[in-house]
VOLO-558842 format. One record per residue (C-alpha): residue number from 1; residue in three letters; x negated, y negated, z negated. Coordinates in steps of 0.5 Angstrom, whole numbers, plus 500, padded with zeros to 3 digits. Example, Ala and Ser with C-alpha at 12.3 -4.5 7.8 and 13.67 -1.06 7.14 Angstrom:
2
seq|type|px|py|pz
1|ALA|475|509|484 $
2|SER|473|502|486 $
***
This chain:
237
seq|type|px|py|pz
1|MET|558|893|491 $
2|ARG|555|898|496 $
3|ARG|560|901|503 $
4|LEU|558|909|503 $
5|ARG|558|910|511 $
6|THR|557|918|511 $
7|THR|559|924|507 $
8|ALA|552|926|505 $
9|GLU|552|919|502 $
10|LEU|558|919|498 $
11|GLN|557|926|496 $
12|ASP|550|924|492 $
13|ALA|554|918|489 $
14|SER|559|922|486 $
15|PRO|559|929|483 $
16|ASP|566|930|482 $
17|PRO|570|935|486 $
18|LEU|577|930|487 $
19|ILE|572|925|491 $
20|ARG|568|930|494 $
21|TRP|575|933|497 $
22|ALA|577|925|499 $
23|SER|571|925|503 $
24|GLN|574|928|509 $
25|ALA|577|921|509 $
26|LEU|571|919|512 $
27|SER|571|922|519 $
28|ALA|579|920|519 $
29|GLY|578|912|519 $
30|GLY|577|912|512 $
31|ALA|571|908|508 $
32|ALA|568|909|501 $
33|TRP|564|904|496 $
34|GLU|560|906|490 $
35|HIS|560|900|484 $
36|ARG|556|900|478 $
37|GLY|556|908|478 $
38|ALA|564|909|481 $
39|VAL|566|911|487 $
40|ALA|573|910|491 $
41|VAL|575|913|497 $
42|HIS|580|910|502 $
43|ALA|584|915|505 $
44|PRO|589|913|511 $
45|SER|592|919|511 $
46|LEU|591|925|505 $
47|THR|596|929|503 $
48|ARG|601|925|506 $
49|ARG|599|919|503 $
50|ARG|595|913|503 $
51|ARG|591|914|497 $
52|LEU|585|910|494 $
53|VAL|581|916|491 $
54|MET|576|913|484 $
55|SER|573|916|480 $
56|GLY|567|913|475 $
57|PRO|565|909|469 $
58|PRO|572|904|468 $
59|GLU|568|897|469 $
60|GLY|566|900|475 $
61|VAL|573|903|478 $
62|ALA|576|897|475 $
63|SER|572|892|480 $
64|LEU|573|897|486 $
65|LEU|580|897|484 $
66|ALA|581|890|485 $
67|ALA|577|889|491 $
68|HIS|580|895|495 $
69|GLY|587|897|492 $
70|ARG|591|893|494 $
71|GLY|596|894|501 $
72|VAL|602|897|503 $
73|ASN|604|903|501 $
74|LEU|596|905|498 $
75|ARG|596|910|492 $
76|PRO|590|909|488 $
77|LEU|589|916|485 $
78|LEU|585|917|479 $
79|GLU|584|921|473 $
80|ARG|590|919|468 $
81|SER|585|917|462 $
82|LEU|581|913|466 $
83|ALA|587|910|469 $
84|HIS|589|907|463 $
85|GLU|582|904|461 $
86|VAL|582|901|468 $
87|ALA|589|898|467 $
88|SER|587|895|461 $
89|LEU|581|891|465 $
90|MET|585|889|470 $
91|PRO|587|881|470 $
92|THR|593|882|473 $
93|PRO|598|888|471 $
94|TRP|598|895|474 $
95|VAL|603|901|472 $
96|GLU|602|908|472 $
97|ASP|606|912|476 $
98|LYS|609|919|476 $
99|PRO|602|923|473 $
100|PHE|601|930|476 $
101|GLY|595|935|476 $
102|TRP|589|937|479 $
103|MET|585|944|478 $
104|ASP|579|946|481 $
105|ARG|574|952|480 $
106|SER|567|954|483 $
107|GLY|564|961|483 $
108|THR|566|967|486 $
109|LEU|573|971|486 $
110|PRO|574|978|488 $
111|LEU|578|979|494 $
112|PRO|585|982|494 $
113|ASP|586|988|499 $
114|ASP|593|988|500 $
115|VAL|593|981|503 $
116|GLY|591|977|509 $
117|TRP|591|971|513 $
118|LEU|598|971|517 $
119|ALA|597|970|525 $
120|ASP|604|969|526 $
121|LEU|608|964|522 $
122|ASP|615|964|524 $
123|ASP|617|967|518 $
124|VAL|614|962|513 $
125|PRO|619|956|514 $
126|PRO|624|961|512 $
127|LEU|621|963|505 $
128|LEU|619|956|503 $
129|ARG|626|954|504 $
130|THR|628|959|500 $
131|ALA|622|959|495 $
132|ASN|619|952|495 $
133|PRO|623|948|499 $
134|ALA|619|941|495 $
135|SER|612|944|498 $
136|TRP|607|939|500 $
137|ALA|605|944|506 $
138|TRP|608|947|512 $
139|PRO|606|950|518 $
140|GLY|604|945|524 $
141|GLU|603|939|519 $
142|THR|597|935|520 $
143|GLY|591|938|516 $
144|VAL|595|944|514 $
145|ARG|590|950|517 $
146|ARG|592|957|516 $
147|TRP|597|961|511 $
148|ALA|596|967|507 $
149|GLY|601|972|506 $
150|ILE|604|979|503 $
151|HIS|610|983|506 $
152|ARG|614|989|503 $
153|ASP|618|993|508 $
154|ARG|616|988|514 $
155|THR|618|982|510 $
156|LEU|614|976|508 $
157|VAL|615|975|501 $
158|ALA|609|971|499 $
159|THR|604|966|501 $
160|ALA|600|960|500 $
161|ALA|596|955|505 $
162|GLU|590|953|506 $
163|ALA|591|945|507 $
164|TRP|586|938|507 $
165|SER|580|942|506 $
166|SER|574|937|506 $
167|ALA|566|940|508 $
168|ASP|565|942|500 $
169|VAL|572|943|497 $
170|GLY|577|948|500 $
171|PHE|585|946|498 $
172|MET|590|951|497 $
173|MET|597|949|498 $
174|GLY|604|951|499 $
175|VAL|604|957|494 $
176|SER|611|961|495 $
177|VAL|614|967|492 $
178|HIS|621|969|495 $
179|PRO|625|970|488 $
180|SER|628|977|489 $
181|HIS|620|979|488 $
182|ALA|618|974|482 $
183|GLY|614|978|477 $
184|GLN|611|983|481 $
185|GLY|604|978|481 $
186|LEU|605|977|488 $
187|GLY|604|970|487 $
188|ARG|597|971|483 $
189|ARG|595|976|488 $
190|VAL|596|971|494 $
191|CYS|593|965|491 $
192|GLN|586|970|489 $
193|PHE|586|971|496 $
194|VAL|586|964|498 $
195|THR|581|962|493 $
196|SER|576|967|494 $
197|SER|577|966|501 $
198|LEU|576|958|500 $
199|LEU|570|959|495 $
200|SER|566|964|499 $
201|LEU|567|959|505 $
202|TYR|566|952|501 $
203|GLY|564|953|494 $
204|THR|569|950|490 $
205|CYS|577|951|491 $
206|ALA|581|946|488 $
207|LEU|589|944|488 $
208|PHE|595|940|486 $
209|VAL|601|942|481 $
210|GLU|606|939|478 $
211|ASN|604|937|470 $
212|TYR|610|940|467 $
213|ASN|609|947|471 $
214|VAL|607|951|465 $
215|PRO|607|958|469 $
216|ALA|603|956|475 $
217|ILE|598|952|470 $
218|ALA|597|959|466 $
219|LEU|597|963|473 $
220|TYR|592|958|475 $
221|ARG|587|958|469 $
222|ARG|587|966|469 $
223|LEU|584|965|476 $
224|GLY|579|961|473 $
225|PHE|581|954|475 $
226|ALA|580|948|470 $
227|TYR|586|943|469 $
228|ARG|586|935|470 $
229|ASP|591|930|469 $
230|ILE|591|925|475 $
231|THR|596|920|476 $
232|THR|596|914|481 $
233|LEU|596|906|479 $
234|LEU|602|901|482 $
235|PRO|601|893|482 $
236|ALA|607|891|477 $
237|VAL|613|888|480 $
***
């Protein structure tokens, strides 16, 4: 089992955007390992969770999970199909937690001209409380970097954030559209703006999405994102 000590070593070990996104943990008290082609990244605080992000062949991932997957509030995170294979290889039982979606894309995307980065964030929390109270990103939270928005009659009606980006994977969160302006394409435009900006800066853009949110998944697919089922494994009680 080989310790990966730098972001460059981690990026060389895995092309998976999920792992490359988690690589930011190496500059925030995290650690990473490679074993038999599999990679695991321990992220002490990544999108509000203490995570162990894993990818690669099931046998290698199972070994990494056995070595590094235990701990208070630790959430091993991996692709759902891989999780099922890994769980079957473990000597002690693990169970799947709530699955959700990871979406990413690379390349370029045209930048819409009616959206911009917000200089004043005072209107973002009221919009989130109305349109998306369960948002994982909020202004002022650690890792949340900036917010884009669309105004109508000087009122913020759509927003999305860059949050928890790594060296080469930009991350979009907090997508929200006021209910009174739904169905006008504002969500698509604010997401296109953030995606285009992050692609220009990082080369790859990614996001989390609830796996049952069919309209959101369809919107992101229209913007060129590909979908993967991911989940967490937890030790059986």
